[in-house]
N, C-alpha and C positions, 0 to 999 in steps of 0.2 A: 503494500499499499504507499503511496507517496505521499510525503508531506503536504504537497499541494491539497491532493483529493482529503486527507484528513482534517485539515485546516478548512475546507470547503464544508463537510459534512458538518463539523463541531460548528460553523458559525450559522448553519441552517438549524440546527438544534438550539442554538442559543436564542437566535433571532424568533424560532417558534415560541420559545417558553416565555422570552420577553413580549411577544405580541399577545400571548394568552393572558400574561398577568396584568397587561393594561386595559384587557376589556373587562366591561362589567361582569360578574357572576350572573348565568341565566337566572333571570326571574322566576321566582317559587310562586306558585299558586298563592293567592292571598286567603287564609283562612280567616272566615268574617267573624266577628264577636259574638258572645252569648246574645246580645240584644238581637242580631238577625237570626240566629237560630230559633229563638222564643217566637220573633215574630213569623218567621215561616211555618211554626209549628201551629200557631194560632191560626194562619190562614188554612191550612189543612185541615183544621176542626171547624172553621167557619164554614169551608165549603162543605164536608159532610152534612153541618147544620142547613145547609143551604137546600138539601134535598126533603127536607122533612114538609109535608104538607098534605092538605086533603083539598085539590091535588098539590103536588108540589110546582113551586113556582119556577119555571124554566129560564124566565129572564133574571132573576137571582143566582142561579147556578151558571148559567152563560158568562156571566158579568166576571167570572173567575180566569176566565180564557184569556189568552194572547190572541192577539189577530191570527197566529198561524198555530194556535195552540190546538194538540189532538187530544180526542179521547179514542182509546185503544179499546173498544168491545171485546170480550173473549171472543174469539172465535168468527170476528166481524172485520169489517174495514174500517179505517180509521176515518172518524169523524172530525174534520177540521175547521177550526174557526167558531167563533161566539155563534153566529147566525145558524150554523149547522147544528151544535151543540144544543140551541135553543129548539130547533126545529127538531130532531130527535126526542127530547125531553118532552116536549109538547104532545108528543104520541102518547107519553103515559097519564094523560090527564084525568083518566078514570082511576088511577091507583091513589090509594092512600098510604103516604109513608109515616108511619106511626112515630120509627125512632131510626137515627143513624149516628153513628159514631165512628169517626177515622182517629186511631191512636196511631200518632208516629212512633217507631221503636228505634229508629235510627236515621238521624236527620245530618247531612254534609253539606255546609255552606260554603263555597268557595268564591268571593267575590259577589257578583252579580247572577251568579248559577247555584240553584240548591236542588238536592235530590233527597227525597224522603221514602223511606220504607216504612210499612206498617201493617195493622191490620184494620179491618173494617166489620162492622155488622151493621144489619140493616132489619126492621120489621116493616113488612108492607103487606098490604091489602090489595089483593086484583080485583078487580071488579067483579061482584057476585060471589067471591072464594073467602075462605077462610085466612087469616094473616099466616103469611110464612115468614121464616125467619131463615136470612142468608148472611153468610160470613165469608171472610177471605184475606187475602194479602192484598196490598197494593203497592205501586210505587210512583210516585209523581215528581216530576222535573218541574221546577218554577224559575223564573227568570226576573230578576230586578228590574222594574222599569224607570226609567228616566225620571219619572214624578215620585219614584220612590215604592210604588206598589208591586207586591210580589204576584204573577200571573202565572198560570198554569201553561206551561209549555207542552207537556206530554203527561198523561194519565193512564195507566193500565192497572187493571184490576184483575185479579185471579181468584175466582170463588172456590171455596174448600169441597 
């Protein structure tokens, strides 16, 4: 190995190290404070409460969705946007939802994005039938809007 080649390799290595040291470290995802987590969990619980009624108010629930927010019904096609969510829920106008709870078990908030995993239960009365109880798991992705509201970007429920 020639001395010139060794010097060239060494200068490349030193140059790379110096260049790497001069660059700022890659930004880490900012984990939001506890207050954001509490706010997101409150939004999830309020979403569940919005489904209660005789009949439930589809406008109230649709207001939780971002313009491109998706409801992903089990085995169905995605319902995209507040207007589509409203239309879907309006089809259940003869139902009575006596109780609904959405209980977050894990909430991860990173900057303006939040993902919540949890359990839900619902007691509903279909038209002309006895009440039924349903339960399962959910995952909800929310995004913080410029005005500070957290809106649903995607909701998936998995009945038990």
